[in-house]
HTML snippet that shows the backbone in 3Dmol.js (N, CA, C, O; Angstrom):
<script src="https://3Dmol.org/build/3Dmol-min.js"></script>
<div id="view" style="width:600px;height:400px;position:relative"></div>
<script>
const pdb = `
ATOM      1  N   MET A   1       0.851  -1.178   0.000  1.00  0.00           N
ATOM      2  CA  MET A   1       0.000   0.000   0.000  1.00  0.00           C
ATOM      3  C   MET A   1       0.892   1.235   0.000  1.00  0.00           C
ATOM      4  O   MET A   1       1.857   1.291   0.762  1.00  0.00           O
ATOM      5  N   SER A   2       0.596   2.206  -0.821  1.00  0.00           N
ATOM      6  CA  SER A   2       1.481   3.339  -1.000  1.00  0.00           C
ATOM      7  C   SER A   2       1.174   4.507  -0.090  1.00  0.00           C
ATOM      8  O   SER A   2       2.027   5.379   0.076  1.00  0.00           O
ATOM      9  N   GLY A   3       0.007   4.565   0.503  1.00  0.00           N
ATOM     10  CA  GLY A   3      -0.361   5.752   1.269  1.00  0.00           C
ATOM     11  C   GLY A   3      -0.903   6.824   0.358  1.00  0.00           C
ATOM     12  O   GLY A   3      -0.839   6.716  -0.867  1.00  0.00           O
ATOM     13  N   LYS A   4      -1.434   7.854   0.968  1.00  0.00           N
ATOM     14  CA  LYS A   4      -2.028   8.931   0.173  1.00  0.00           C
ATOM     15  C   LYS A   4      -1.000   9.997  -0.137  1.00  0.00           C
ATOM     16  O   LYS A   4      -0.115  10.301   0.663  1.00  0.00           O
ATOM     17  N   HIS A   5      -1.148  10.552  -1.322  1.00  0.00           N
ATOM     18  CA  HIS A   5      -0.298  11.657  -1.767  1.00  0.00           C
ATOM     19  C   HIS A   5      -1.157  12.909  -1.877  1.00  0.00           C
ATOM     20  O   HIS A   5      -2.313  12.852  -2.297  1.00  0.00           O
ATOM     21  N   ARG A   6      -0.579  14.029  -1.496  1.00  0.00           N
ATOM     22  CA  ARG A   6      -1.230  15.321  -1.723  1.00  0.00           C
ATOM     23  C   ARG A   6      -0.829  15.755  -3.123  1.00  0.00           C
ATOM     24  O   ARG A   6       0.352  15.938  -3.418  1.00  0.00           O
ATOM     25  N   ILE A   7      -1.830  15.917  -3.980  1.00  0.00           N
ATOM     26  CA  ILE A   7      -1.605  16.298  -5.372  1.00  0.00           C
ATOM     27  C   ILE A   7      -2.098  17.728  -5.561  1.00  0.00           C
ATOM     28  O   ILE A   7      -3.291  18.002  -5.426  1.00  0.00           O
ATOM     29  N   GLU A   8      -1.189  18.626  -5.871  1.00  0.00           N
ATOM     30  CA  GLU A   8      -1.542  20.024  -6.128  1.00  0.00           C
ATOM     31  C   GLU A   8      -2.119  20.111  -7.544  1.00  0.00           C
ATOM     32  O   GLU A   8      -1.555  19.563  -8.491  1.00  0.00           O
ATOM     33  N   ILE A   9      -3.233  20.797  -7.670  1.00  0.00           N
ATOM     34  CA  ILE A   9      -3.893  20.940  -8.976  1.00  0.00           C
ATOM     35  C   ILE A   9      -3.629  22.347  -9.503  1.00  0.00           C
ATOM     36  O   ILE A   9      -3.991  23.337  -8.868  1.00  0.00           O
ATOM     37  N   TRP A  10      -3.005  22.423 -10.653  1.00  0.00           N
ATOM     38  CA  TRP A  10      -2.692  23.704 -11.297  1.00  0.00           C
ATOM     39  C   TRP A  10      -3.979  24.468 -11.557  1.00  0.00           C
ATOM     40  O   TRP A  10      -5.004  23.861 -11.868  1.00  0.00           O
ATOM     41  N   GLY A  11      -3.943  25.770 -11.436  1.00  0.00           N
ATOM     42  CA  GLY A  11      -5.128  26.623 -11.521  1.00  0.00           C
ATOM     43  C   GLY A  11      -6.076  26.330 -12.667  1.00  0.00           C
ATOM     44  O   GLY A  11      -7.288  26.271 -12.456  1.00  0.00           O
ATOM     45  N   ALA A  12      -5.561  26.144 -13.877  1.00  0.00           N
ATOM     46  CA  ALA A  12      -6.414  25.929 -15.044  1.00  0.00           C
ATOM     47  C   ALA A  12      -7.167  24.597 -14.972  1.00  0.00           C
ATOM     48  O   ALA A  12      -8.192  24.434 -15.634  1.00  0.00           O
ATOM     49  N   LEU A  13      -6.672  23.650 -14.181  1.00  0.00           N
ATOM     50  CA  LEU A  13      -7.324  22.344 -14.069  1.00  0.00           C
ATOM     51  C   LEU A  13      -8.265  22.253 -12.868  1.00  0.00           C
ATOM     52  O   LEU A  13      -9.044  21.305 -12.766  1.00  0.00           O
ATOM     53  N   ARG A  14      -8.201  23.215 -11.968  1.00  0.00           N
ATOM     54  CA  ARG A  14      -9.020  23.153 -10.751  1.00  0.00           C
ATOM     55  C   ARG A  14     -10.517  23.032 -11.010  1.00  0.00           C
ATOM     56  O   ARG A  14     -11.189  22.296 -10.288  1.00  0.00           O
ATOM     57  N   PRO A  15     -11.073  23.726 -12.011  1.00  0.00           N
ATOM     58  CA  PRO A  15     -12.518  23.571 -12.244  1.00  0.00           C
ATOM     59  C   PRO A  15     -12.922  22.117 -12.512  1.00  0.00           C
ATOM     60  O   PRO A  15     -14.059  21.732 -12.241  1.00  0.00           O
ATOM     61  N   PHE A  16     -12.003  21.315 -13.037  1.00  0.00           N
ATOM     62  CA  PHE A  16     -12.301  19.919 -13.366  1.00  0.00           C
ATOM     63  C   PHE A  16     -12.121  19.004 -12.146  1.00  0.00           C
ATOM     64  O   PHE A  16     -12.434  17.815 -12.205  1.00  0.00           O
ATOM     65  N   ALA A  17     -11.617  19.568 -11.046  1.00  0.00           N
ATOM     66  CA  ALA A  17     -11.454  18.831  -9.785  1.00  0.00           C
ATOM     67  C   ALA A  17     -12.323  19.484  -8.717  1.00  0.00           C
ATOM     68  O   ALA A  17     -11.925  19.598  -7.558  1.00  0.00           O
ATOM     69  N   ASP A  18     -13.511  19.908  -9.123  1.00  0.00           N
ATOM     70  CA  ASP A  18     -14.463  20.553  -8.221  1.00  0.00           C
ATOM     71  C   ASP A  18     -13.889  21.795  -7.557  1.00  0.00           C
ATOM     72  O   ASP A  18     -14.292  22.150  -6.449  1.00  0.00           O
ATOM     73  N   GLY A  19     -12.944  22.461  -8.230  1.00  0.00           N
ATOM     74  CA  GLY A  19     -12.371  23.701  -7.715  1.00  0.00           C
ATOM     75  C   GLY A  19     -11.312  23.514  -6.655  1.00  0.00           C
ATOM     76  O   GLY A  19     -10.825  24.496  -6.095  1.00  0.00           O
ATOM     77  N   ALA A  20     -10.943  22.277  -6.363  1.00  0.00           N
ATOM     78  CA  ALA A  20      -9.986  22.006  -5.288  1.00  0.00           C
ATOM     79  C   ALA A  20      -8.564  22.412  -5.677  1.00  0.00           C
ATOM     80  O   ALA A  20      -8.116  22.102  -6.781  1.00  0.00           O
ATOM     81  N   PRO A  21      -7.848  23.103  -4.780  1.00  0.00           N
ATOM     82  CA  PRO A  21      -6.445  23.430  -5.062  1.00  0.00           C
ATOM     83  C   PRO A  21      -5.532  22.213  -4.923  1.00  0.00           C
ATOM     84  O   PRO A  21      -4.438  22.184  -5.486  1.00  0.00           O
ATOM     85  N   PHE A  22      -5.989  21.205  -4.168  1.00  0.00           N
ATOM     86  CA  PHE A  22      -5.247  19.954  -4.052  1.00  0.00           C
ATOM     87  C   PHE A  22      -6.233  18.835  -3.741  1.00  0.00           C
ATOM     88  O   PHE A  22      -7.340  19.075  -3.259  1.00  0.00           O
ATOM     89  N   VAL A  23      -5.807  17.608  -4.026  1.00  0.00           N
ATOM     90  CA  VAL A  23      -6.613  16.424  -3.716  1.00  0.00           C
ATOM     91  C   VAL A  23      -5.694  15.390  -3.067  1.00  0.00           C
ATOM     92  O   VAL A  23      -4.475  15.434  -3.239  1.00  0.00           O
ATOM     93  N   LEU A  24      -6.283  14.473  -2.330  1.00  0.00           N
ATOM     94  CA  LEU A  24      -5.531  13.356  -1.756  1.00  0.00           C
ATOM     95  C   LEU A  24      -5.848  12.110  -2.574  1.00  0.00           C
ATOM     96  O   LEU A  24      -7.013  11.771  -2.782  1.00  0.00           O
ATOM     97  N   VAL A  25      -4.805  11.438  -3.030  1.00  0.00           N
ATOM     98  CA  VAL A  25      -4.973  10.292  -3.923  1.00  0.00           C
ATOM     99  C   VAL A  25      -4.036   9.176  -3.465  1.00  0.00           C
ATOM    100  O   VAL A  25      -2.891   9.426  -3.089  1.00  0.00           O
ATOM    101  N   GLU A  26      -4.535   7.955  -3.502  1.00  0.00           N
ATOM    102  CA  GLU A  26      -3.690   6.802  -3.225  1.00  0.00           C
ATOM    103  C   GLU A  26      -3.273   6.199  -4.556  1.00  0.00           C
ATOM    104  O   GLU A  26      -4.094   5.656  -5.295  1.00  0.00           O
ATOM    105  N   ALA A  27      -1.973   6.306  -4.850  1.00  0.00           N
ATOM    106  CA  ALA A  27      -1.440   5.813  -6.121  1.00  0.00           C
ATOM    107  C   ALA A  27       0.064   5.606  -5.957  1.00  0.00           C
ATOM    108  O   ALA A  27       0.712   6.268  -5.146  1.00  0.00           O
ATOM    109  N   GLN A  28       0.598   4.688  -6.733  1.00  0.00           N
ATOM    110  CA  GLN A  28       2.041   4.433  -6.709  1.00  0.00           C
ATOM    111  C   GLN A  28       2.750   5.021  -7.921  1.00  0.00           C
ATOM    112  O   GLN A  28       3.946   5.309  -7.870  1.00  0.00           O
ATOM    113  N   THR A  29       2.002   5.199  -9.021  1.00  0.00           N
ATOM    114  CA  THR A  29       2.600   5.695 -10.266  1.00  0.00           C
ATOM    115  C   THR A  29       1.737   6.813 -10.843  1.00  0.00           C
ATOM    116  O   THR A  29       0.615   7.044 -10.394  1.00  0.00           O
ATOM    117  N   ILE A  30       2.274   7.492 -11.832  1.00  0.00           N
ATOM    118  CA  ILE A  30       1.502   8.539 -12.516  1.00  0.00           C
ATOM    119  C   ILE A  30       0.268   7.932 -13.167  1.00  0.00           C
ATOM    120  O   ILE A  30      -0.803   8.539 -13.133  1.00  0.00           O
ATOM    121  N   GLY A  31       0.393   6.750 -13.759  1.00  0.00           N
ATOM    122  CA  GLY A  31      -0.756   6.095 -14.388  1.00  0.00           C
ATOM    123  C   GLY A  31      -1.869   5.845 -13.384  1.00  0.00           C
ATOM    124  O   GLY A  31      -3.039   6.084 -13.684  1.00  0.00           O
ATOM    125  N   GLU A  32      -1.516   5.365 -12.193  1.00  0.00           N
ATOM    126  CA  GLU A  32      -2.519   5.139 -11.151  1.00  0.00           C
ATOM    127  C   GLU A  32      -3.114   6.473 -10.693  1.00  0.00           C
ATOM    128  O   GLU A  32      -4.310   6.561 -10.415  1.00  0.00           O
ATOM    129  N   LEU A  33      -2.277   7.503 -10.615  1.00  0.00           N
ATOM    130  CA  LEU A  33      -2.762   8.841 -10.261  1.00  0.00           C
ATOM    131  C   LEU A  33      -3.824   9.296 -11.253  1.00  0.00           C
ATOM    132  O   LEU A  33      -4.888   9.766 -10.851  1.00  0.00           O
ATOM    133  N   PHE A  34      -3.541   9.160 -12.548  1.00  0.00           N
ATOM    134  CA  PHE A  34      -4.495   9.582 -13.578  1.00  0.00           C
ATOM    135  C   PHE A  34      -5.784   8.777 -13.485  1.00  0.00           C
ATOM    136  O   PHE A  34      -6.872   9.328 -13.648  1.00  0.00           O
ATOM    137  N   SER A  35      -5.669   7.491 -13.226  1.00  0.00           N
ATOM    138  CA  SER A  35      -6.853   6.642 -13.094  1.00  0.00           C
ATOM    139  C   SER A  35      -7.711   7.100 -11.918  1.00  0.00           C
ATOM    140  O   SER A  35      -8.929   7.223 -12.044  1.00  0.00           O
ATOM    141  N   GLU A  36      -7.076   7.352 -10.779  1.00  0.00           N
ATOM    142  CA  GLU A  36      -7.802   7.819  -9.591  1.00  0.00           C
ATOM    143  C   GLU A  36      -8.462   9.172  -9.843  1.00  0.00           C
ATOM    144  O   GLU A  36      -9.623   9.372  -9.487  1.00  0.00           O
ATOM    145  N   LEU A  37      -7.727  10.098 -10.454  1.00  0.00           N
ATOM    146  CA  LEU A  37      -8.302  11.414 -10.737  1.00  0.00           C
ATOM    147  C   LEU A  37      -9.509  11.297 -11.660  1.00  0.00           C
ATOM    148  O   LEU A  37     -10.524  11.961 -11.449  1.00  0.00           O
ATOM    149  N   SER A  38      -9.399  10.453 -12.679  1.00  0.00           N
ATOM    150  CA  SER A  38     -10.500  10.276 -13.631  1.00  0.00           C
ATOM    151  C   SER A  38     -11.733   9.684 -12.959  1.00  0.00           C
ATOM    152  O   SER A  38     -12.859  10.044 -13.299  1.00  0.00           O
ATOM    153  N   GLN A  39     -11.523   8.766 -11.996  1.00  0.00           N
ATOM    154  CA  GLN A  39     -12.650   8.157 -11.289  1.00  0.00           C
ATOM    155  C   GLN A  39     -13.296   9.133 -10.316  1.00  0.00           C
ATOM    156  O   GLN A  39     -14.521   9.246 -10.269  1.00  0.00           O
ATOM    157  N   LYS A  40     -12.479   9.836  -9.543  1.00  0.00           N
ATOM    158  CA  LYS A  40     -13.012  10.760  -8.532  1.00  0.00           C
ATOM    159  C   LYS A  40     -13.578  12.033  -9.143  1.00  0.00           C
ATOM    160  O   LYS A  40     -14.541  12.604  -8.631  1.00  0.00           O
ATOM    161  N   TYR A  41     -12.973  12.474 -10.244  1.00  0.00           N
ATOM    162  CA  TYR A  41     -13.367  13.729 -10.892  1.00  0.00           C
ATOM    163  C   TYR A  41     -13.513  13.471 -12.390  1.00  0.00           C
ATOM    164  O   TYR A  41     -12.568  13.700 -13.145  1.00  0.00           O
ATOM    165  N   PRO A  42     -14.685  12.997 -12.837  1.00  0.00           N
ATOM    166  CA  PRO A  42     -14.866  12.628 -14.249  1.00  0.00           C
ATOM    167  C   PRO A  42     -14.507  13.759 -15.227  1.00  0.00           C
ATOM    168  O   PRO A  42     -14.125  13.485 -16.365  1.00  0.00           O
ATOM    169  N   GLY A  43     -14.622  14.994 -14.811  1.00  0.00           N
ATOM    170  CA  GLY A  43     -14.247  16.109 -15.686  1.00  0.00           C
ATOM    171  C   GLY A  43     -12.759  16.165 -15.987  1.00  0.00           C
ATOM    172  O   GLY A  43     -12.337  16.812 -16.946  1.00  0.00           O
ATOM    173  N   MET A  44     -11.967  15.488 -15.172  1.00  0.00           N
ATOM    174  CA  MET A  44     -10.514  15.459 -15.396  1.00  0.00           C
ATOM    175  C   MET A  44     -10.127  14.519 -16.526  1.00  0.00           C
ATOM    176  O   MET A  44      -9.101  14.721 -17.176  1.00  0.00           O
ATOM    177  N   ALA A  45     -10.942  13.485 -16.768  1.00  0.00           N
ATOM    178  CA  ALA A  45     -10.588  12.473 -17.771  1.00  0.00           C
ATOM    179  C   ALA A  45     -10.293  13.087 -19.142  1.00  0.00           C
ATOM    180  O   ALA A  45      -9.264  12.761 -19.734  1.00  0.00           O
ATOM    181  N   PRO A  46     -11.168  13.975 -19.675  1.00  0.00           N
ATOM    182  CA  PRO A  46     -10.850  14.560 -20.985  1.00  0.00           C
ATOM    183  C   PRO A  46      -9.586  15.422 -20.952  1.00  0.00           C
ATOM    184  O   PRO A  46      -8.868  15.507 -21.948  1.00  0.00           O
ATOM    185  N   GLN A  47      -9.318  16.051 -19.829  1.00  0.00           N
ATOM    186  CA  GLN A  47      -8.111  16.866 -19.705  1.00  0.00           C
ATOM    187  C   GLN A  47      -6.867  15.984 -19.743  1.00  0.00           C
ATOM    188  O   GLN A  47      -5.872  16.314 -20.388  1.00  0.00           O
ATOM    189  N   ILE A  48      -6.942  14.866 -19.045  1.00  0.00           N
ATOM    190  CA  ILE A  48      -5.821  13.926 -19.033  1.00  0.00           C
ATOM    191  C   ILE A  48      -5.592  13.350 -20.424  1.00  0.00           C
ATOM    192  O   ILE A  48      -4.449  13.210 -20.861  1.00  0.00           O
ATOM    193  N   GLU A  49      -6.687  13.014 -21.126  1.00  0.00           N
ATOM    194  CA  GLU A  49      -6.567  12.485 -22.491  1.00  0.00           C
ATOM    195  C   GLU A  49      -5.957  13.523 -23.430  1.00  0.00           C
ATOM    196  O   GLU A  49      -5.175  13.185 -24.318  1.00  0.00           O
ATOM    197  N   ARG A  50      -6.320  14.781 -23.228  1.00  0.00           N
ATOM    198  CA  ARG A  50      -5.798  15.869 -24.059  1.00  0.00           C
ATOM    199  C   ARG A  50      -4.312  16.090 -23.800  1.00  0.00           C
ATOM    200  O   ARG A  50      -3.569  16.513 -24.686  1.00  0.00           O
ATOM    201  N   GLY A  51      -3.897  15.798 -22.579  1.00  0.00           N
ATOM    202  CA  GLY A  51      -2.479  15.901 -22.233  1.00  0.00           C
ATOM    203  C   GLY A  51      -2.242  16.787 -21.031  1.00  0.00           C
ATOM    204  O   GLY A  51      -2.509  17.989 -21.066  1.00  0.00           O
ATOM    205  N   VAL A  52      -1.745  16.192 -19.977  1.00  0.00           N
ATOM    206  CA  VAL A  52      -1.330  16.938 -18.800  1.00  0.00           C
ATOM    207  C   VAL A  52       0.080  16.481 -18.448  1.00  0.00           C
ATOM    208  O   VAL A  52       0.539  15.426 -18.887  1.00  0.00           O
ATOM    209  N   ALA A  53       0.745  17.287 -17.659  1.00  0.00           N
ATOM    210  CA  ALA A  53       2.079  16.943 -17.179  1.00  0.00           C
ATOM    211  C   ALA A  53       2.018  16.825 -15.664  1.00  0.00           C
ATOM    212  O   ALA A  53       1.151  17.409 -15.013  1.00  0.00           O
ATOM    213  N   VAL A  54       2.942  16.069 -15.122  1.00  0.00           N
ATOM    214  CA  VAL A  54       3.036  15.907 -13.677  1.00  0.00           C
ATOM    215  C   VAL A  54       4.442  16.320 -13.255  1.00  0.00           C
ATOM    216  O   VAL A  54       5.437  15.864 -13.819  1.00  0.00           O
ATOM    217  N   SER A  55       4.503  17.180 -12.263  1.00  0.00           N
ATOM    218  CA  SER A  55       5.779  17.586 -11.685  1.00  0.00           C
ATOM    219  C   SER A  55       5.954  16.839 -10.373  1.00  0.00           C
ATOM    220  O   SER A  55       5.101  16.911  -9.488  1.00  0.00           O
ATOM    221  N   ILE A  56       7.061  16.123 -10.254  1.00  0.00           N
ATOM    222  CA  ILE A  56       7.399  15.420  -9.022  1.00  0.00           C
ATOM    223  C   ILE A  56       8.698  16.020  -8.511  1.00  0.00           C
ATOM    224  O   ILE A  56       9.761  15.833  -9.104  1.00  0.00           O
ATOM    225  N   ASP A  57       8.599  16.743  -7.405  1.00  0.00           N
ATOM    226  CA  ASP A  57       9.759  17.440  -6.833  1.00  0.00           C
ATOM    227  C   ASP A  57      10.485  18.276  -7.882  1.00  0.00           C
ATOM    228  O   ASP A  57      11.715  18.299  -7.936  1.00  0.00           O
ATOM    229  N   GLY A  58       9.699  18.965  -8.717  1.00  0.00           N
ATOM    230  CA  GLY A  58      10.267  19.893  -9.701  1.00  0.00           C
ATOM    231  C   GLY A  58      10.678  19.277 -11.026  1.00  0.00           C
ATOM    232  O   GLY A  58      11.092  20.002 -11.930  1.00  0.00           O
ATOM    233  N   VAL A  59      10.577  17.970 -11.170  1.00  0.00           N
ATOM    234  CA  VAL A  59      10.920  17.296 -12.430  1.00  0.00           C
ATOM    235  C   VAL A  59       9.627  17.018 -13.177  1.00  0.00           C
ATOM    236  O   VAL A  59       8.726  16.363 -12.653  1.00  0.00           O
ATOM    237  N   ILE A  60       9.535  17.528 -14.426  1.00  0.00           N
ATOM    238  CA  ILE A  60       8.329  17.376 -15.228  1.00  0.00           C
ATOM    239  C   ILE A  60       8.322  16.021 -15.932  1.00  0.00           C
ATOM    240  O   ILE A  60       9.297  15.630 -16.574  1.00  0.00           O
ATOM    241  N   HIS A  61       7.193  15.313 -15.794  1.00  0.00           N
ATOM    242  CA  HIS A  61       6.985  14.027 -16.473  1.00  0.00           C
ATOM    243  C   HIS A  61       5.807  14.203 -17.421  1.00  0.00           C
ATOM    244  O   HIS A  61       4.729  14.623 -16.999  1.00  0.00           O
ATOM    245  N   ARG A  62       6.004  13.884 -18.706  1.00  0.00           N
ATOM    246  CA  ARG A  62       4.943  14.089 -19.685  1.00  0.00           C
ATOM    247  C   ARG A  62       4.268  12.789 -20.105  1.00  0.00           C
ATOM    248  O   ARG A  62       3.041  12.703 -20.066  1.00  0.00           O
ATOM    249  N   ASP A  63       5.008  11.808 -20.492  1.00  0.00           N
ATOM    250  CA  ASP A  63       4.422  10.558 -20.977  1.00  0.00           C
ATOM    251  C   ASP A  63       4.998   9.352 -20.241  1.00  0.00           C
ATOM    252  O   ASP A  63       5.099   8.265 -20.810  1.00  0.00           O
ATOM    253  N   GLN A  64       5.368   9.539 -19.003  1.00  0.00           N
ATOM    254  CA  GLN A  64       5.986   8.474 -18.224  1.00  0.00           C
ATOM    255  C   GLN A  64       4.997   7.989 -17.172  1.00  0.00           C
ATOM    256  O   GLN A  64       5.158   8.259 -15.982  1.00  0.00           O
ATOM    257  N   TRP A  65       3.977   7.273 -17.620  1.00  0.00           N
ATOM    258  CA  TRP A  65       2.907   6.850 -16.723  1.00  0.00           C
ATOM    259  C   TRP A  65       3.367   5.850 -15.690  1.00  0.00           C
ATOM    260  O   TRP A  65       2.666   5.616 -14.705  1.00  0.00           O
ATOM    261  N   ASP A  66       4.552   5.240 -15.892  1.00  0.00           N
ATOM    262  CA  ASP A  66       5.055   4.279 -14.922  1.00  0.00           C
ATOM    263  C   ASP A  66       5.975   4.924 -13.880  1.00  0.00           C
ATOM    264  O   ASP A  66       6.485   4.234 -12.997  1.00  0.00           O
ATOM    265  N   ALA A  67       6.191   6.241 -13.975  1.00  0.00           N
ATOM    266  CA  ALA A  67       7.046   6.932 -13.004  1.00  0.00           C
ATOM    267  C   ALA A  67       6.431   6.818 -11.611  1.00  0.00           C
ATOM    268  O   ALA A  67       5.227   7.007 -11.436  1.00  0.00           O
ATOM    269  N   LYS A  68       7.262   6.512 -10.633  1.00  0.00           N
ATOM    270  CA  LYS A  68       6.821   6.318  -9.249  1.00  0.00           C
ATOM    271  C   LYS A  68       6.531   7.658  -8.572  1.00  0.00           C
ATOM    272  O   LYS A  68       7.146   8.679  -8.881  1.00  0.00           O
ATOM    273  N   LEU A  69       5.580   7.623  -7.642  1.00  0.00           N
ATOM    274  CA  LEU A  69       5.249   8.780  -6.816  1.00  0.00           C
ATOM    275  C   LEU A  69       5.841   8.531  -5.431  1.00  0.00           C
ATOM    276  O   LEU A  69       5.252   7.797  -4.637  1.00  0.00           O
ATOM    277  N   PRO A  70       6.993   9.125  -5.126  1.00  0.00           N
ATOM    278  CA  PRO A  70       7.624   8.887  -3.829  1.00  0.00           C
ATOM    279  C   PRO A  70       6.823   9.506  -2.690  1.00  0.00           C
ATOM    280  O   PRO A  70       6.203  10.556  -2.857  1.00  0.00           O
ATOM    281  N   GLN A  71       6.838   8.849  -1.533  1.00  0.00           N
ATOM    282  CA  GLN A  71       6.175   9.399  -0.358  1.00  0.00           C
ATOM    283  C   GLN A  71       6.810  10.746  -0.014  1.00  0.00           C
ATOM    284  O   GLN A  71       8.030  10.903  -0.064  1.00  0.00           O
ATOM    285  N   GLY A  72       5.966  11.706   0.333  1.00  0.00           N
ATOM    286  CA  GLY A  72       6.446  13.015   0.750  1.00  0.00           C
ATOM    287  C   GLY A  72       6.862  13.930  -0.392  1.00  0.00           C
ATOM    288  O   GLY A  72       7.310  15.050  -0.149  1.00  0.00           O
ATOM    289  N   ALA A  73       6.723  13.478  -1.622  1.00  0.00           N
ATOM    290  CA  ALA A  73       7.121  14.303  -2.771  1.00  0.00           C
ATOM    291  C   ALA A  73       6.129  15.441  -2.981  1.00  0.00           C
ATOM    292  O   ALA A  73       4.953  15.334  -2.635  1.00  0.00           O
ATOM    293  N   GLU A  74       6.625  16.523  -3.551  1.00  0.00           N
ATOM    294  CA  GLU A  74       5.759  17.631  -3.973  1.00  0.00           C
ATOM    295  C   GLU A  74       5.303  17.294  -5.395  1.00  0.00           C
ATOM    296  O   GLU A  74       6.115  17.217  -6.316  1.00  0.00           O
ATOM    297  N   ILE A  75       3.985  17.093  -5.559  1.00  0.00           N
ATOM    298  CA  ILE A  75       3.442  16.620  -6.835  1.00  0.00           C
ATOM    299  C   ILE A  75       2.399  17.608  -7.343  1.00  0.00           C
ATOM    300  O   ILE A  75       1.460  17.955  -6.627  1.00  0.00           O
ATOM    301  N   TYR A  76       2.572  18.061  -8.593  1.00  0.00           N
ATOM    302  CA  TYR A  76       1.626  18.965  -9.242  1.00  0.00           C
ATOM    303  C   TYR A  76       1.119  18.315 -10.522  1.00  0.00           C
ATOM    304  O   TYR A  76       1.871  17.654 -11.237  1.00  0.00           O
ATOM    305  N   VAL A  77      -0.179  18.513 -10.803  1.00  0.00           N
ATOM    306  CA  VAL A  77      -0.747  18.134 -12.089  1.00  0.00           C
ATOM    307  C   VAL A  77      -1.067  19.441 -12.794  1.00  0.00           C
ATOM    308  O   VAL A  77      -1.726  20.317 -12.233  1.00  0.00           O
ATOM    309  N   MET A  78      -0.591  19.566 -14.041  1.00  0.00           N
ATOM    310  CA  MET A  78      -0.755  20.826 -14.764  1.00  0.00           C
ATOM    311  C   MET A  78      -1.018  20.559 -16.247  1.00  0.00           C
ATOM    312  O   MET A  78      -0.686  19.492 -16.763  1.00  0.00           O
ATOM    313  N   PRO A  79      -1.616  21.536 -16.923  1.00  0.00           N
ATOM    314  CA  PRO A  79      -1.803  21.369 -18.362  1.00  0.00           C
ATOM    315  C   PRO A  79      -0.438  21.240 -19.046  1.00  0.00           C
ATOM    316  O   PRO A  79       0.544  21.851 -18.622  1.00  0.00           O
ATOM    317  N   ARG A  80      -0.398  20.453 -20.083  1.00  0.00           N
ATOM    318  CA  ARG A  80       0.849  20.316 -20.835  1.00  0.00           C
ATOM    319  C   ARG A  80       1.050  21.596 -21.638  1.00  0.00           C
ATOM    320  O   ARG A  80       0.136  22.074 -22.310  1.00  0.00           O
ATOM    321  N   LEU A  81       2.242  22.136 -21.560  1.00  0.00           N
ATOM    322  CA  LEU A  81       2.554  23.356 -22.290  1.00  0.00           C
ATOM    323  C   LEU A  81       3.091  23.001 -23.672  1.00  0.00           C
ATOM    324  O   LEU A  81       3.921  22.105 -23.827  1.00  0.00           O
ATOM    325  N   ALA A  82       2.601  23.719 -24.659  1.00  0.00           N
ATOM    326  CA  ALA A  82       3.086  23.503 -26.025  1.00  0.00           C
ATOM    327  C   ALA A  82       4.447  24.171 -26.167  1.00  0.00           C
ATOM    328  O   ALA A  82       4.648  25.303 -25.727  1.00  0.00           O
ATOM    329  N   GLY A  83       5.352  23.469 -26.774  1.00  0.00           N
ATOM    330  CA  GLY A  83       6.698  24.031 -26.989  1.00  0.00           C
ATOM    331  C   GLY A  83       6.881  24.439 -28.430  1.00  0.00           C
ATOM    332  O   GLY A  83       6.074  24.100 -29.295  1.00  0.00           O
ATOM    333  N   GLY A  84       7.925  25.154 -28.672  1.00  0.00           N
ATOM    334  CA  GLY A  84       8.174  25.493 -30.059  1.00  0.00           C
ATOM    335  C   GLY A  84       9.111  26.526 -30.199  1.00  0.00           C
ATOM    336  O   GLY A  84       9.427  26.925 -31.320  1.00  0.00           O
TER     337      GLY A  84
END
`;
const viewer = $3Dmol.createViewer("view");
viewer.addModel(pdb, "pdb");
viewer.setStyle({}, {cartoon: {color: "spectrum"}});
viewer.zoomTo();
viewer.render();
</script>
């Protein structure tokens, strides 16, 4: 069992998480995090499909759904930024 993680929700995504600035989620990986968010907040599912990034202790993960969520880490979910 991994325990609960405090997940900070970036401002633009908060409306899809019932306006919450953060949520508590039990997950071991980014993929499990996305699954939990989609189940608890159905409005998040289309946002996740469109593309979001996850910051774990300041390191941005874009398509690494198997990346581990360490206990005590600072974790943010944010819209994916277009580069160019």
